[in-house]
VOZAVO-770215 format. One record per atom (N, C-alpha, C): x negated, y negated, z negated; atom name; residue in one letter; residue number from 1. Coordinates in nm, 2 decimals. Layout:
BEGIN
+--------+--------+--------+-------+--------+-----+
:      X :      Y :      Z : atome : residu : num :
+--------+--------+--------+-------+--------+-----+
:      X :      Y :      Z :    CA :      a : NUM :
...
+--------+--------+--------+-------+--------+-----+
END
This chain:
BEGIN
+--------+--------+--------+-------+--------+-----+
:      X :      Y :      Z : atome : residu : num :
+--------+--------+--------+-------+--------+-----+
:  -1.93 :   1.27 :  -0.34 :     N :      m :   1 :
:  -2.01 :   1.38 :  -0.37 :    CA :      m :   1 :
:  -2.07 :   1.35 :  -0.51 :     C :      m :   1 :
:  -2.07 :   1.45 :  -0.60 :     N :      s :   2 :
:  -2.12 :   1.42 :  -0.73 :    CA :      s :   2 :
:  -2.28 :   1.43 :  -0.73 :     C :      s :   2 :
:  -2.34 :   1.37 :  -0.83 :     N :      f :   3 :
:  -2.48 :   1.37 :  -0.84 :    CA :      f :   3 :
:  -2.54 :   1.51 :  -0.85 :     C :      f :   3 :
:  -2.47 :   1.60 :  -0.92 :     N :      r :   4 :
:  -2.51 :   1.74 :  -0.93 :    CA :      r :   4 :
:  -2.52 :   1.81 :  -0.80 :     C :      r :   4 :
:  -2.41 :   1.78 :  -0.71 :     N :      r :   5 :
:  -2.41 :   1.84 :  -0.58 :    CA :      r :   5 :
:  -2.52 :   1.79 :  -0.49 :     C :      r :   5 :
:  -2.54 :   1.66 :  -0.50 :     N :      i :   6 :
:  -2.65 :   1.60 :  -0.42 :    CA :      i :   6 :
:  -2.78 :   1.65 :  -0.46 :     C :      i :   6 :
:  -2.80 :   1.67 :  -0.59 :     N :      a :   7 :
:  -2.93 :   1.72 :  -0.64 :    CA :      a :   7 :
:  -2.95 :   1.87 :  -0.59 :     C :      a :   7 :
:  -2.84 :   1.94 :  -0.60 :     N :      l :   8 :
:  -2.85 :   2.08 :  -0.55 :    CA :      l :   8 :
:  -2.88 :   2.09 :  -0.40 :     C :      l :   8 :
:  -2.81 :   2.00 :  -0.32 :     N :      l :   9 :
:  -2.83 :   1.99 :  -0.18 :    CA :      l :   9 :
:  -2.98 :   1.96 :  -0.15 :     C :      l :   9 :
:  -3.03 :   1.86 :  -0.22 :     N :      v :  10 :
:  -3.17 :   1.82 :  -0.20 :    CA :      v :  10 :
:  -3.27 :   1.93 :  -0.23 :     C :      v :  10 :
:  -3.24 :   2.00 :  -0.34 :     N :      t :  11 :
:  -3.33 :   2.12 :  -0.38 :    CA :      t :  11 :
:  -3.32 :   2.22 :  -0.27 :     C :      t :  11 :
:  -3.20 :   2.25 :  -0.22 :     N :      l :  12 :
:  -3.19 :   2.36 :  -0.12 :    CA :      l :  12 :
:  -3.26 :   2.32 :   0.01 :     C :      l :  12 :
:  -3.25 :   2.19 :   0.05 :     N :      v :  13 :
:  -3.32 :   2.14 :   0.17 :    CA :      v :  13 :
:  -3.47 :   2.15 :   0.15 :     C :      v :  13 :
:  -3.52 :   2.12 :   0.04 :     N :      l :  14 :
:  -3.67 :   2.13 :   0.01 :    CA :      l :  14 :
:  -3.71 :   2.27 :   0.01 :     C :      l :  14 :
:  -3.63 :   2.36 :  -0.05 :     N :      l :  15 :
:  -3.66 :   2.50 :  -0.05 :    CA :      l :  15 :
:  -3.66 :   2.56 :   0.10 :     C :      l :  15 :
:  -3.56 :   2.52 :   0.18 :     N :      a :  16 :
:  -3.56 :   2.56 :   0.31 :    CA :      a :  16 :
:  -3.68 :   2.51 :   0.40 :     C :      a :  16 :
:  -3.72 :   2.39 :   0.36 :     N :      a :  17 :
:  -3.83 :   2.33 :   0.44 :    CA :      a :  17 :
:  -3.97 :   2.39 :   0.39 :     C :      a :  17 :
:  -3.96 :   2.47 :   0.29 :     N :      g :  18 :
:  -4.09 :   2.53 :   0.24 :    CA :      g :  18 :
:  -4.17 :   2.44 :   0.15 :     C :      g :  18 :
:  -4.11 :   2.33 :   0.11 :     N :      c :  19 :
:  -4.18 :   2.23 :   0.03 :    CA :      c :  19 :
:  -4.20 :   2.27 :  -0.12 :     C :      c :  19 :
:  -4.12 :   2.37 :  -0.16 :     N :      t :  20 :
:  -4.12 :   2.41 :  -0.30 :    CA :      t :  20 :
:  -4.18 :   2.55 :  -0.32 :     C :      t :  20 :
:  -4.23 :   2.61 :  -0.22 :     N :      t :  21 :
:  -4.29 :   2.74 :  -0.23 :    CA :      t :  21 :
:  -4.43 :   2.75 :  -0.20 :     C :      t :  21 :
:  -4.50 :   2.84 :  -0.27 :     N :      k :  22 :
:  -4.64 :   2.86 :  -0.24 :    CA :      k :  22 :
:  -4.65 :   3.00 :  -0.19 :     C :      k :  22 :
:  -4.71 :   3.03 :  -0.08 :     N :      t :  23 :
:  -4.72 :   3.16 :  -0.02 :    CA :      t :  23 :
:  -4.86 :   3.21 :  -0.02 :     C :      t :  23 :
:  -4.87 :   3.34 :  -0.05 :     N :      k :  24 :
:  -5.00 :   3.41 :  -0.03 :    CA :      k :  24 :
:  -4.97 :   3.55 :   0.02 :     C :      k :  24 :
:  -5.06 :   3.60 :   0.09 :     N :      e :  25 :
:  -5.04 :   3.73 :   0.15 :    CA :      e :  25 :
:  -5.08 :   3.84 :   0.05 :     C :      e :  25 :
:  -5.00 :   3.94 :   0.04 :     N :      l :  26 :
:  -5.03 :   4.06 :  -0.03 :    CA :      l :  26 :
:  -5.10 :   4.16 :   0.07 :     C :      l :  26 :
:  -5.19 :   4.24 :   0.02 :     N :      p :  27 :
:  -5.25 :   4.33 :   0.12 :    CA :      p :  27 :
:  -5.15 :   4.42 :   0.19 :     C :      p :  27 :
:  -5.15 :   4.42 :   0.32 :     N :      q :  28 :
:  -5.06 :   4.50 :   0.41 :    CA :      q :  28 :
:  -4.92 :   4.48 :   0.37 :     C :      q :  28 :
:  -4.87 :   4.36 :   0.35 :     N :      g :  29 :
:  -4.73 :   4.35 :   0.31 :    CA :      g :  29 :
:  -4.67 :   4.21 :   0.35 :     C :      g :  29 :
:  -4.55 :   4.19 :   0.32 :     N :      p :  30 :
:  -4.48 :   4.07 :   0.36 :    CA :      p :  30 :
:  -4.53 :   3.95 :   0.27 :     C :      p :  30 :
:  -4.50 :   3.83 :   0.31 :     N :      p :  31 :
:  -4.54 :   3.71 :   0.23 :    CA :      p :  31 :
:  -4.47 :   3.72 :   0.09 :     C :      p :  31 :
:  -4.54 :   3.67 :  -0.01 :     N :      r :  32 :
:  -4.49 :   3.66 :  -0.15 :    CA :      r :  32 :
:  -4.48 :   3.51 :  -0.18 :     C :      r :  32 :
:  -4.36 :   3.47 :  -0.22 :     N :      e :  33 :
:  -4.33 :   3.33 :  -0.24 :    CA :      e :  33 :
:  -4.28 :   3.31 :  -0.39 :     C :      e :  33 :
:  -4.33 :   3.20 :  -0.45 :     N :      i :  34 :
:  -4.28 :   3.17 :  -0.58 :    CA :      i :  34 :
:  -4.14 :   3.11 :  -0.57 :     C :      i :  34 :
:  -4.05 :   3.13 :  -0.66 :     N :      r :  35 :
:  -3.91 :   3.08 :  -0.66 :    CA :      r :  35 :
:  -3.88 :   2.99 :  -0.78 :     C :      r :  35 :
:  -3.78 :   2.91 :  -0.76 :     N :      i :  36 :
:  -3.74 :   2.82 :  -0.87 :    CA :      i :  36 :
:  -3.63 :   2.89 :  -0.95 :     C :      i :  36 :
:  -3.66 :   2.90 :  -1.08 :     N :      i :  37 :
:  -3.57 :   2.96 :  -1.18 :    CA :      i :  37 :
:  -3.46 :   2.86 :  -1.21 :     C :      i :  37 :
:  -3.34 :   2.91 :  -1.20 :     N :      n :  38 :
:  -3.22 :   2.83 :  -1.23 :    CA :      n :  38 :
:  -3.19 :   2.83 :  -1.38 :     C :      n :  38 :
:  -3.18 :   2.95 :  -1.44 :     N :      n :  39 :
:  -3.16 :   2.96 :  -1.58 :    CA :      n :  39 :
:  -3.19 :   3.10 :  -1.63 :     C :      n :  39 :
:  -3.20 :   3.12 :  -1.76 :     N :      v :  40 :
:  -3.24 :   3.24 :  -1.82 :    CA :      v :  40 :
:  -3.14 :   3.27 :  -1.93 :     C :      v :  40 :
:  -3.10 :   3.40 :  -1.94 :     N :      e :  41 :
:  -3.03 :   3.45 :  -2.06 :    CA :      e :  41 :
:  -3.11 :   3.55 :  -2.14 :     C :      e :  41 :
:  -3.11 :   3.54 :  -2.27 :     N :      v :  42 :
:  -3.19 :   3.63 :  -2.35 :    CA :      v :  42 :
:  -3.10 :   3.73 :  -2.42 :     C :      v :  42 :
:  -3.13 :   3.86 :  -2.41 :     N :      a :  43 :
:  -3.06 :   3.96 :  -2.47 :    CA :      a :  43 :
:  -3.08 :   3.97 :  -2.62 :     C :      a :  43 :
:  -3.00 :   4.04 :  -2.70 :     N :      d :  44 :
:  -3.01 :   4.05 :  -2.84 :    CA :      d :  44 :
:  -3.15 :   4.11 :  -2.89 :     C :      d :  44 :
:  -3.21 :   4.19 :  -2.80 :     N :      d :  45 :
:  -3.34 :   4.25 :  -2.84 :    CA :      d :  45 :
:  -3.46 :   4.15 :  -2.84 :     C :      d :  45 :
:  -3.43 :   4.03 :  -2.79 :     N :      d :  46 :
:  -3.53 :   3.92 :  -2.79 :    CA :      d :  46 :
:  -3.65 :   3.94 :  -2.70 :     C :      d :  46 :
:  -3.63 :   4.04 :  -2.61 :     N :      r :  47 :
:  -3.74 :   4.07 :  -2.51 :    CA :      r :  47 :
:  -3.68 :   4.08 :  -2.37 :     C :      r :  47 :
:  -3.56 :   4.12 :  -2.35 :     N :      t :  48 :
:  -3.50 :   4.14 :  -2.22 :    CA :      t :  48 :
:  -3.44 :   4.01 :  -2.17 :     C :      t :  48 :
:  -3.48 :   3.96 :  -2.06 :     N :      l :  49 :
:  -3.43 :   3.83 :  -2.00 :    CA :      l :  49 :
:  -3.35 :   3.86 :  -1.87 :     C :      l :  49 :
:  -3.25 :   3.79 :  -1.85 :     N :      t :  50 :
:  -3.18 :   3.79 :  -1.72 :    CA :      t :  50 :
:  -3.22 :   3.66 :  -1.66 :     C :      t :  50 :
:  -3.29 :   3.66 :  -1.55 :     N :      v :  51 :
:  -3.35 :   3.54 :  -1.49 :    CA :      v :  51 :
:  -3.27 :   3.52 :  -1.36 :     C :      v :  51 :
:  -3.22 :   3.40 :  -1.34 :     N :      r :  52 :
:  -3.15 :   3.36 :  -1.22 :    CA :      r :  52 :
:  -3.24 :   3.26 :  -1.14 :     C :      r :  52 :
:  -3.26 :   3.29 :  -1.02 :     N :      y :  53 :
:  -3.34 :   3.20 :  -0.94 :    CA :      y :  53 :
:  -3.29 :   3.18 :  -0.80 :     C :      y :  53 :
:  -3.33 :   3.08 :  -0.73 :     N :      w :  54 :
:  -3.28 :   3.05 :  -0.59 :    CA :      w :  54 :
:  -3.37 :   3.13 :  -0.49 :     C :      w :  54 :
:  -3.30 :   3.20 :  -0.41 :     N :      g :  55 :
:  -3.37 :   3.28 :  -0.31 :    CA :      g :  55 :
:  -3.29 :   3.28 :  -0.18 :     C :      g :  55 :
:  -3.31 :   3.39 :  -0.10 :     N :      t :  56 :
:  -3.24 :   3.40 :   0.03 :    CA :      t :  56 :
:  -3.19 :   3.55 :   0.04 :     C :      t :  56 :
:  -3.11 :   3.57 :   0.13 :     N :      e :  57 :
:  -3.06 :   3.71 :   0.16 :    CA :      e :  57 :
:  -3.17 :   3.79 :   0.23 :     C :      e :  57 :
:  -3.28 :   3.73 :   0.27 :     N :      c :  58 :
:  -3.38 :   3.80 :   0.35 :    CA :      c :  58 :
:  -3.50 :   3.83 :   0.27 :     C :      c :  58 :
:  -3.49 :   3.84 :   0.14 :     N :      e :  59 :
:  -3.60 :   3.87 :   0.05 :    CA :      e :  59 :
:  -3.56 :   3.97 :  -0.06 :     C :      e :  59 :
:  -3.66 :   4.02 :  -0.13 :     N :      e :  60 :
:  -3.63 :   4.10 :  -0.25 :    CA :      e :  60 :
:  -3.73 :   4.05 :  -0.36 :     C :      e :  60 :
:  -3.69 :   4.08 :  -0.48 :     N :      f :  61 :
:  -3.77 :   4.04 :  -0.60 :    CA :      f :  61 :
:  -3.90 :   4.12 :  -0.59 :     C :      f :  61 :
:  -4.01 :   4.05 :  -0.61 :     N :      s :  62 :
:  -4.15 :   4.11 :  -0.61 :    CA :      s :  62 :
:  -4.19 :   4.14 :  -0.75 :     C :      s :  62 :
:  -4.22 :   4.03 :  -0.83 :     N :      d :  63 :
:  -4.27 :   4.05 :  -0.96 :    CA :      d :  63 :
:  -4.26 :   3.91 :  -1.03 :     C :      d :  63 :
:  -4.30 :   3.91 :  -1.16 :     N :      a :  64 :
:  -4.30 :   3.79 :  -1.24 :    CA :      a :  64 :
:  -4.43 :   3.78 :  -1.31 :     C :      a :  64 :
:  -4.49 :   3.67 :  -1.31 :     N :      e :  65 :
:  -4.61 :   3.64 :  -1.39 :    CA :      e :  65 :
:  -4.57 :   3.57 :  -1.52 :     C :      e :  65 :
:  -4.61 :   3.62 :  -1.63 :     N :      i :  66 :
:  -4.57 :   3.56 :  -1.76 :    CA :      i :  66 :
:  -4.69 :   3.52 :  -1.84 :     C :      i :  66 :
:  -4.69 :   3.39 :  -1.89 :     N :      d :  67 :
:  -4.79 :   3.34 :  -1.97 :    CA :      d :  67 :
:  -4.74 :   3.31 :  -2.11 :     C :      d :  67 :
:  -4.79 :   3.38 :  -2.21 :     N :      y :  68 :
:  -4.74 :   3.37 :  -2.35 :    CA :      y :  68 :
:  -4.81 :   3.27 :  -2.42 :     C :      y :  68 :
:  -4.75 :   3.16 :  -2.46 :     N :      g :  69 :
:  -4.81 :   3.06 :  -2.55 :    CA :      g :  69 :
:  -4.75 :   3.06 :  -2.69 :     C :      g :  69 :
:  -4.80 :   2.97 :  -2.77 :     N :      i :  70 :
:  -4.76 :   2.97 :  -2.91 :    CA :      i :  70 :
:  -4.61 :   2.92 :  -2.92 :     C :      i :  70 :
:  -4.58 :   2.81 :  -2.85 :     N :      t :  71 :
:  -4.45 :   2.75 :  -2.86 :    CA :      t :  71 :
:  -4.36 :   2.77 :  -2.73 :     C :      t :  71 :
:  -4.42 :   2.83 :  -2.63 :     N :      q :  72 :
:  -4.35 :   2.85 :  -2.50 :    CA :      q :  72 :
:  -4.39 :   2.97 :  -2.43 :     C :      q :  72 :
:  -4.31 :   3.02 :  -2.34 :     N :      i :  73 :
:  -4.34 :   3.13 :  -2.25 :    CA :      i :  73 :
:  -4.31 :   3.07 :  -2.11 :     C :      i :  73 :
:  -4.42 :   3.08 :  -2.02 :     N :      e :  74 :
:  -4.41 :   3.03 :  -1.89 :    CA :      e :  74 :
:  -4.39 :   3.15 :  -1.79 :     C :      e :  74 :
:  -4.29 :   3.14 :  -1.70 :     N :      i :  75 :
:  -4.26 :   3.25 :  -1.61 :    CA :      i :  75 :
:  -4.26 :   3.20 :  -1.47 :     C :      i :  75 :
:  -4.33 :   3.27 :  -1.38 :     N :      a :  76 :
:  -4.33 :   3.25 :  -1.24 :    CA :      a :  76 :
:  -4.27 :   3.37 :  -1.18 :     C :      a :  76 :
:  -4.16 :   3.35 :  -1.10 :     N :      v :  77 :
:  -4.09 :   3.46 :  -1.03 :    CA :      v :  77 :
:  -4.13 :   3.45 :  -0.88 :     C :      v :  77 :
:  -4.16 :   3.57 :  -0.83 :     N :      y :  78 :
:  -4.20 :   3.59 :  -0.69 :    CA :      y :  78 :
:  -4.11 :   3.68 :  -0.61 :     C :      y :  78 :
:  -4.09 :   3.64 :  -0.49 :     N :      a :  79 :
:  -4.01 :   3.73 :  -0.40 :    CA :      a :  79 :
:  -4.09 :   3.76 :  -0.28 :     C :      a :  79 :
:  -4.06 :   3.88 :  -0.22 :     N :      l :  80 :
:  -4.12 :   3.92 :  -0.09 :    CA :      l :  80 :
:  -4.02 :   3.89 :   0.02 :     C :      l :  80 :
:  -4.07 :   3.81 :   0.11 :     N :      v :  81 :
:  -3.98 :   3.78 :   0.23 :    CA :      v :  81 :
:  -3.98 :   3.89 :   0.33 :     C :      v :  81 :
:  -3.87 :   3.95 :   0.35 :     N :      i :  82 :
:  -3.86 :   4.07 :   0.43 :    CA :      i :  82 :
:  -3.84 :   4.03 :   0.58 :     C :      i :  82 :
:  -3.76 :   3.93 :   0.60 :     N :      n :  83 :
:  -3.74 :   3.89 :   0.74 :    CA :      n :  83 :
:  -3.76 :   3.74 :   0.75 :     C :      n :  83 :
:  -3.87 :   3.69 :   0.80 :     N :      e :  84 :
:  -3.90 :   3.55 :   0.81 :    CA :      e :  84 :
:  -3.81 :   3.47 :   0.91 :     C :      e :  84 :
:  -3.75 :   3.55 :   1.00 :     N :      e :  85 :
:  -3.66 :   3.48 :   1.10 :    CA :      e :  85 :
:  -3.52 :   3.46 :   1.05 :     C :      e :  85 :
:  -3.49 :   3.50 :   0.93 :     N :      c :  86 :
:  -3.36 :   3.48 :   0.87 :    CA :      c :  86 :
:  -3.34 :   3.34 :   0.83 :     C :      c :  86 :
:  -3.22 :   3.29 :   0.85 :     N :      q :  87 :
:  -3.19 :   3.15 :   0.81 :    CA :      q :  87 :
:  -3.21 :   3.14 :   0.66 :     C :      q :  87 :
:  -3.29 :   3.04 :   0.62 :     N :      r :  88 :
:  -3.31 :   3.03 :   0.47 :    CA :      r :  88 :
:  -3.20 :   2.95 :   0.41 :     C :      r :  88 :
:  -3.12 :   3.01 :   0.33 :     N :      s :  89 :
:  -3.01 :   2.94 :   0.26 :    CA :      s :  89 :
:  -3.02 :   2.97 :   0.11 :     C :      s :  89 :
:  -2.99 :   2.88 :   0.03 :     N :      g :  90 :
:  -3.00 :   2.90 :  -0.11 :    CA :      g :  90 :
:  -2.90 :   3.00 :  -0.16 :     C :      g :  90 :
:  -2.95 :   3.11 :  -0.22 :     N :      l :  91 :
:  -2.87 :   3.22 :  -0.27 :    CA :      l :  91 :
:  -2.92 :   3.25 :  -0.41 :     C :      l :  91 :
:  -2.83 :   3.25 :  -0.51 :     N :      q :  92 :
:  -2.88 :   3.27 :  -0.64 :    CA :      q :  92 :
:  -2.90 :   3.42 :  -0.66 :     C :      q :  92 :
:  -3.02 :   3.46 :  -0.70 :     N :      q :  93 :
:  -3.06 :   3.60 :  -0.73 :    CA :      q :  93 :
:  -3.07 :   3.62 :  -0.88 :     C :      q :  93 :
:  -3.05 :   3.74 :  -0.92 :     N :      t :  94 :
:  -3.07 :   3.78 :  -1.06 :    CA :      t :  94 :
:  -3.16 :   3.89 :  -1.08 :     C :      t :  94 :
:  -3.25 :   3.88 :  -1.18 :     N :      e :  95 :
:  -3.34 :   3.99 :  -1.20 :    CA :      e :  95 :
:  -3.36 :   4.01 :  -1.36 :     C :      e :  95 :
:  -3.37 :   4.13 :  -1.40 :     N :      a :  96 :
:  -3.40 :   4.16 :  -1.54 :    CA :      a :  96 :
:  -3.55 :   4.17 :  -1.56 :     C :      a :  96 :
:  -3.60 :   4.10 :  -1.66 :     N :      i :  97 :
:  -3.74 :   4.10 :  -1.69 :    CA :      i :  97 :
:  -3.76 :   4.13 :  -1.84 :     C :      i :  97 :
:  -3.85 :   4.22 :  -1.87 :     N :      t :  98 :
:  -3.88 :   4.25 :  -2.00 :    CA :      t :  98 :
:  -4.01 :   4.20 :  -2.05 :     C :      t :  98 :
:  -4.01 :   4.12 :  -2.16 :     N :      l :  99 :
:  -4.13 :   4.06 :  -2.21 :    CA :      l :  99 :
:  -4.21 :   4.16 :  -2.29 :     C :      l :  99 :
:  -4.34 :   4.14 :  -2.29 :     N :      d : 100 :
:  -4.43 :   4.23 :  -2.37 :    CA :      d : 100 :
:  -4.43 :   4.21 :  -2.52 :     C :      d : 100 :
:  -4.38 :   4.09 :  -2.55 :     N :      q : 101 :
:  -4.36 :   4.06 :  -2.69 :    CA :      q : 101 :
:  -4.23 :   3.98 :  -2.71 :     C :      q : 101 :
:  -4.18 :   3.98 :  -2.84 :     N :      p : 102 :
:  -4.05 :   3.91 :  -2.86 :    CA :      p : 102 :
:  -4.07 :   3.76 :  -2.83 :     C :      p : 102 :
:  -3.95 :   3.70 :  -2.80 :     N :      l : 103 :
:  -3.95 :   3.56 :  -2.76 :    CA :      l : 103 :
:  -3.98 :   3.47 :  -2.88 :     C :      l : 103 :
:  -3.93 :   3.51 :  -3.00 :     N :      d : 104 :
:  -3.95 :   3.44 :  -3.13 :    CA :      d : 104 :
:  -3.93 :   3.29 :  -3.12 :     C :      d : 104 :
:  -3.82 :   3.25 :  -3.07 :     N :      n : 105 :
:  -3.78 :   3.11 :  -3.07 :    CA :      n : 105 :
:  -3.86 :   3.02 :  -2.99 :     C :      n : 105 :
:  -3.94 :   3.07 :  -2.89 :     N :      r : 106 :
:  -4.02 :   2.99 :  -2.80 :    CA :      r : 106 :
:  -3.93 :   2.95 :  -2.68 :     C :      r : 106 :
:  -3.96 :   2.84 :  -2.63 :     N :      i : 107 :
:  -3.88 :   2.79 :  -2.51 :    CA :      i : 107 :
:  -3.94 :   2.87 :  -2.39 :     C :      i : 107 :
:  -3.86 :   2.87 :  -2.28 :     N :      i : 108 :
:  -3.90 :   2.94 :  -2.16 :    CA :      i : 108 :
:  -3.91 :   2.83 :  -2.05 :     C :      i : 108 :
:  -4.02 :   2.83 :  -1.98 :     N :      i : 109 :
:  -4.05 :   2.73 :  -1.88 :    CA :      i : 109 :
:  -4.07 :   2.79 :  -1.74 :     C :      i : 109 :
:  -4.01 :   2.73 :  -1.64 :     N :      d : 110 :
:  -4.03 :   2.78 :  -1.50 :    CA :      d : 110 :
:  -4.17 :   2.73 :  -1.46 :     C :      d : 110 :
:  -4.26 :   2.82 :  -1.43 :     N :      a : 111 :
:  -4.40 :   2.78 :  -1.39 :    CA :      a : 111 :
:  -4.40 :   2.70 :  -1.26 :     C :      a : 111 :
:  -4.30 :   2.72 :  -1.17 :     N :      n : 112 :
:  -4.31 :   2.65 :  -1.05 :    CA :      n : 112 :
:  -4.27 :   2.50 :  -1.06 :     C :      n : 112 :
:  -4.18 :   2.47 :  -1.15 :     N :      t : 113 :
:  -4.14 :   2.33 :  -1.17 :    CA :      t : 113 :
:  -4.17 :   2.27 :  -1.30 :     C :      t : 113 :
:  -4.23 :   2.34 :  -1.39 :     N :      d : 114 :
:  -4.26 :   2.30 :  -1.53 :    CA :      d : 114 :
:  -4.13 :   2.25 :  -1.60 :     C :      d : 114 :
:  -4.02 :   2.31 :  -1.57 :     N :      t : 115 :
:  -3.89 :   2.27 :  -1.63 :    CA :      t : 115 :
:  -3.85 :   2.37 :  -1.74 :     C :      t : 115 :
:  -3.80 :   2.33 :  -1.85 :     N :      v : 116 :
:  -3.74 :   2.42 :  -1.95 :    CA :      v : 116 :
:  -3.62 :   2.48 :  -1.89 :     C :      v : 116 :
:  -3.61 :   2.61 :  -1.89 :     N :      v : 117 :
:  -3.50 :   2.68 :  -1.84 :    CA :      v : 117 :
:  -3.42 :   2.76 :  -1.95 :     C :      v : 117 :
:  -3.48 :   2.76 :  -2.07 :     N :      w : 118 :
:  -3.41 :   2.82 :  -2.18 :    CA :      w : 118 :
:  -3.47 :   2.77 :  -2.31 :     C :      w : 118 :
:  -3.39 :   2.74 :  -2.41 :     N :      e : 119 :
:  -3.44 :   2.70 :  -2.54 :    CA :      e : 119 :
:  -3.35 :   2.75 :  -2.65 :     C :      e : 119 :
:  -3.41 :   2.79 :  -2.76 :     N :      p : 120 :
:  -3.33 :   2.85 :  -2.87 :    CA :      p : 120 :
:  -3.23 :   2.75 :  -2.93 :     C :      p : 120 :
+--------+--------+--------+-------+--------+-----+
END
């Protein structure tokens, strides 16, 4: 088994165990959990991002929190868990996110892992 597959397997096990998620309750709604961003693509308009993150089939995208810095943009992606009894398996999800300001050659960091997920 390659190192990359082992690393992916470990990540999925940690995700399934809840070790990589932070949960807080929204008023009268399902739990909201932060997700690990896998990668990001930037459109030609320099504001539209295609964000891929690890999730499950039992959730839907909630929102993203974006922190704009001088040299980087930090993004936290959140999902709403619709069915907590669903088996948690790693499933790559995709969501389009529009920035309030142009990327302007800043790197993009996953707020959950402090990992660079895109760089110019």
